[in-house]
N, C-alpha and C positions, 0 to 999 in steps of 0.2 A: 370473539369468545361468546359462548352460549350461556343463557340464563340457567339457573339451577332449578331443581324440581320444585314445583309448587309456586314459582314466581309468577306474578301477574304481569301482563303486558304494560309497558310504560304508556304515558299519556301520548295521544296522537291518534288513537282509534284505528279505523280501517286503513287510512292512508299510511300510517306507520307500519301496520302489518304488511301492506303491499310492498312498502319500501324494503322491509326486511326479507321478503320473499324474492326480491329482485325483479318485481313487476312494476310497471309504471303506474303512478297515481293518476286519478281522473282529474284532479285539480290542475289547472294551468294548461292542459292540452299540450301544444307544441312549444309553449313558452318555457324557456330555460333548458330546452333540449340541446344536448351537446353530443353529436355523433362522432366528433374527432377521435375520442378514445376508442370507439368501436372500430373505425377504419384503421387506426394505428395498430390495434390489437390484431386484426385480421391480416394486415400486411406483415406484422412481426411473425405471425404464425406461419405464413407462406415462406418467408425468408428463412426462419429457423428450421423448419422441416426440410426444405430444399437443401440447406447446408448440411443437415444431418445425413440426408440420403447420399450426398457426395462423399462424406467421410466414411459412411457405411460400406461403400464400394472401394474407396481409395485406400483405406488403411489395410484391409485384408489383402488387396492386390499388391500393395507396397511390400508387405511381409512375404507374400508368396513369391513375388518376382525377385526379391533380394536374397531370400534364404532358401527357397524351394521346399520349405517344410510346411506341410499341412498342420502338424502339431503346433508349431510356433504361431501359425495363423490363428488357430483356435485359442491359443494362450492369450493373444492380444485381446480377443473378445472377452475372455474371463476378466482380465485386468480392467477393461473399460466398464463392463456391465455390473460387476459385483459392487463397486462403490456407488454406482448409480442407483441400484436397487436399495442399498442400505440407506443412503441419504434421502431417497424418495419416501421410504417408510418412516424415517425419524424426523423429517423436516417440517411436518405439519404444524406442530406447536410453535416452532420458531417463526414460521410464516405468520401465524396468528399474533405473535407478540410484537414483532418489529415491522410488520406490514409486507404484503406480497409484492408491491412495486419495488421496494428497496431490495428485497431478496432477489427478485428477478434481475434487476439491473446489475447488482454486485456479482451475482453468479455468472451472468452472461459476459461481463467484462473479464472476469477471471478465465472463463472458457476461451474467450478470444485470444488472450495472451498465451494460454497453455497450448491450444491447437496451433497458433501461429509459430510457436517454437519448433514444431516438427519440421516444416519446410526450411526454416532458418538453419537449424542444426544439420539438416540433410545437405544443404548447399555448402555449409562450412566443413562437411566431412566429419561431424561430431555425433551423428545420430546412431549410437549403438543400439542394439536390441533392448538391453536393460533400460536405457534412457527412454526409448519409445514406450516401453511398458509403464514406466513411472509417469510419463506425460498423459497417456490415455487414461490411467487410473485417476489422476487428479482432475482431468477434464470430465470424466464420468461422475466423479463426486460432486462437481459443480453443476452438472446438467440435471441431476435428480431434483434438488430444491428449485431450480429454475423452472423446470417443466411444471412442478406442482404449484408454484407461485402464480404462474400465468393462468392456470385453471381457476385459482382462487379469485382472480380479478373479474371473472365473468359476471357475478351478480352486481358488482359496482358499475361495470360498463353498461349493463342493461338499465340500471337506474339513471345514469347520466344521459344515455341516449333515449330514455323514455320508450323503450320497446320491451316486449315480453322476453323473459330470459330464454324461452324456447327458441326465439329467433336468433339470439346470439349463439346458442349452442349449435343450432342448425347451420349457421354461417361458418362457425368454427369447423364443423365436420366437413363442410364443402371445401374449405381451404386446405384441410388435412389431405383430402383426396387429390386436390389440384396439385399440391406440392409433391405428392407421391407420383403423379404423372410426370411432372417437370424434372424433379430431382434426379432420378436414375438416368434419364436420357442425357441431361446436361453433364452428369458425372462421367458417363461413358465417353462422351466426346472430349471433355476437358482432359481426362486422364490419358486418352489416346494422343492428345496434342502436346501436353506439357509434362506428363508423368504423374504418378500417383502422389508423390510427396508435394509437388508444387500445387496440385489440385486442392490440397488442404487449405491453401490461402483463401479459397472461396468459403470454406466452412468457418474459418476464423473471422472473415469479414462479415459473415451472416450473424455471428454472435454480437459483433460490435454494432451492427445496424439494429438488431433487436433491442440492445441496451439503450440505444438512442431513442427508438420509437416508444418504448415503454417508459423510459425516464422522462421524456418530454410530455407525453400525452396520456400515460397510464393513470388511472384513478389513484389518488394519494393514499387511500386507506380502504380496508374492508369495512363494510357498513354493519356487519352483524356483530354487535358488541354486547358485553355483559352489563347488567345493572350496576350503577355506581355503588350501591350498598352491598352487592354480592362479592364475596372474596374470590379472587381469580383462581381458576383451576390450575393445579400444578401440572407440569409437563408430563409426569408419570401418569397422573389420573386421566389426562386427555388421551394418551396412548392406550391406556387400559380400557377405557370405555369403548373405544372403537374396536379393539380386539375382542372384548367380551361379547359385543353385539354380533360380530362376524361369526364367532364360533357357535352361536346359538341359532344360526340359520342353516339347516342342512342343505338346501338347494344352492345357496350362495357358496357354501363350502365346496360342494362337488363341482360347481361351475369353475370356481377358482382353481381347483386341483386339475381339472381338464385343461384349462388355459395354460396352467403351468407346464404341462406336458407338450401342448402344441406350440407354445412360444419357444420352448427349448428346441424342438425339432425344426421350427421355422428359422431360428437363428443358426442352427447347424447347416441348414440348406443354403441360406443366403451368404453366410460368412465363410464357409469352407467347401461344402459339397458342390455347389454350383460353380464357384470360381475354379476349383480343381477340374471339374468336368469340362468347363469352357477352355481351359488351358490344354488339357489332354486332347481335345478335339480340334485344336488349331484355331480357335476363335479368340476374341479379345474383349476388352471392357465395353465396347460398343454393343455387343450382343447381351452382356449382363444388363446394361442400361435399358436396352430394348425390351427384354423380358420384364423388368420391373415396371416400365412404363405401360406395356400392354396390360399387365396385371392391374395397374392403377386405373386405367381407363375403364375397364369392365367392372372393377370394384366400385367406381363412382356411379356407374349405371345401376348396379345392384343396390347401392345405398339409397339412391333416389327412388327406386321402386319400393324398397322397404319402407321409406318414409311415406310414400304415397299410399301404399296399401294398408300399412299400419294395423289397425284393429282387425282387419279381415284375415290376417295371416295366422295360421296355427303355429304358435311359437316353437313347440317342441319338435315337430316334424321339419319345419323350415330350418331350424337351427342345426339339426343332425344332418339333413340333406346338404345344407350349405357347407358344412365341414367335410362331408364325404367327397364332394367334388373339388373343394379347395385344397385338400391336404394330400392324401395318399397318391393320386394319379401322377403328379409331377415327379415324385421320387421314383416311381416305377418306370416312367418314360425315360428318365435319364439313365437308370440302371440298364435298360434294354438298348441304349445307344440310339434312341430315336433321332431323326433329323431335326435341325433347328426349327424348321417351319412347323413341325408337329409339336415341338416343345412350346412354341409361341401359342399355338392353338389351345393346348391343354391349359396353359397359364391364363389365357383369356377366359376360358370357361371357369377356371378356378377363381379368378378374380371376381367374376360375376357372383359366384356363390359367397365369397368372402365379404362382399358388400352388405350382405344381410346380417352378418354375425354381430357386429358391435351395436347396431340399433336395437337388436333383441336383448342383448345383455344389458344395455342401458335402461330399457323399459322395465326389465325384471328387477334391477337393483333399485331404481327410483320408486318402484311400487312396494318395496320391502323395507327400505331404510328411512327412519324418521329424518325430517329435514335437518335438524341440528347436528345429526351425526354423519351426514353425507360426506363431508370433507375427510374426516379421519377414517371412517370405514372404507370409503372409496380409495383413499391413498394406500391404506394397509392392504386392501384386496389387490390393488394393482401391483404393488410391490411384491406381494406373494406370487402373483401370476407371472411377473417378470423375473422372479428369482431363478427360474430354470434357464434363462437366457445366457447367463455367464457360463453355464455348463455345456450349452449347445455346441459352441465352437470347439472347446477342448475335447468333448466326447467325439465329435465328428472327425477332428484331426487324428485322435488316437485310433478310431475305427478304421480310417483310411490307411493309416500306417500298419495296422495289424492284419486286416483282412482284405484290403484293397477297396477301390472306389465303388465298383458295382455291388459287391456284397453289403457294403456300408449303406448304400442307397436303398437296397431291398430291405435291410433290417430297419432303417428309419421309417420307410414307408409302411412296413408291417406294424410297427409300434404306433405310428400315427393312426392307422385304421382302428386298432384296438382302443386307443385312447379316446377316439371320437365316436365309437360305437357302443362300447360297454356301459358308459355312464347313462345312456338312454334307457337302460333296463332298471335303473335304480328307482325305487318307489317315489322318492321325493321329486323326481323329474316330471311326474304327472302334475305337480303344482305349477309348472312353467306356463301353462295355458290359463291360469287363474288371473283375472284382472281385479286387483285389489289395491287398497290404500294401506300405507304402513300402519302397523299396530304399535302401541307403546312398547319400549324395550322391556326385557325381563326385569322384574323387581330385584332389588338387592345388589345392583351393580353400579349404582350412582349415576345412572344416565339422566340427562336433562329431558324435560318433557318436550314432545314435538311442538314446534311453534307454528306449523302449517304444512299442509301436504299439497304439492303440486300435482298436476295431471300425470298419471303413470306413464302415458305415452309420450311425454314431452321431454324425456331425458336422453336424447341421442348423445352417446359418447360418455355418459356418466357411469362410473364404476370401472370394473376390470375390463381391459381391452385385449382382444387378440391382436398380436403384432402383425401377422401376415408375412408374406415373403418379400414384399416391397419395402 
């Protein structure tokens, strides 16, 4: 919980301020350093994302191969992503109240049970399509607060490991990309060997492993607490303060709207358009996994270059060019029936461009959001950006059913081009290249005073994220 407006820092001076910013204190050096939570967190991140990548391929493939319906395939995505987006947006205050470790463990255990029921019911011959929709909806609802809770643990992990918070977020980003490389390739092979339903055992096991890692070694509580004498903020007030700040930032609003559109189209591509194209051309899940892994490898390279070049990159041009090569070309290539080797090459180039996107978004958001509001503003912005993803699958399925695969791909590619080009003409996008520190929030909205401002370039992965095709 954050302190109210006008409250003075508690006793403890600079060391307490550093502790609350997630930075190591100078006193004690390596004494008291505990890096076990850091390694457990990174391991949980790799396991979690790898398992999610398996289910992201397995569930659409299961529906497509058992029903033959692109519309039903898209409907499954709607039922999974809609609860996820809602609980991600609404779960922040709950995480603050009962603790991120507890929320993460309980949600992951619930997800393990729910996802594990899919292969079990399939083996027993009881997995009807409505039952599958119900299970993926409940699993999505559990995953939203679980993902948000893990992100909330980062400052506590940095404190216990006595390393800068930037190092933790950098390592987290690296494990994200590593899992993006591993997950699709593993998924393609496993699905080919044991079938889509049985492959979901891997995803269920990944949730159980995450619950164990975070439960045993995750920090017990979030360190950013309110003063003893200050009344706790209500749930509604916490949500309102994050929302009010977001709507008063034109650049962040337009970025969020743009990512809403691109995430919708990325989900349409990965969950429906690509699997249908793969099936129509006589390929299998191995090729889907290979495309995802190629994209992930080059995205990792792009992200490393983005981190290394940092300050020297012109944000606006880099951002728009990255989206231009990461988005539209793959849709057009599939629509024209390009050979698989060319598809892989286009996705390799697209992945390289995509690697630059999230670091730029993170730097922009951290330079504009006061530290005490990062959690609630970031979670709201990310949930808004992800809100289009439930629509992506059903829109793609409907488009394929009505106009056919190739026209649907051309339509999606054209919309992607417009969505990633036109925003660059808006006047507020000129502010993207400004390097600045956050200003106090607008008066009259009950925002807490900023407690400290980190380096604007240190926030890889903070704020709204582009999902990408992998």
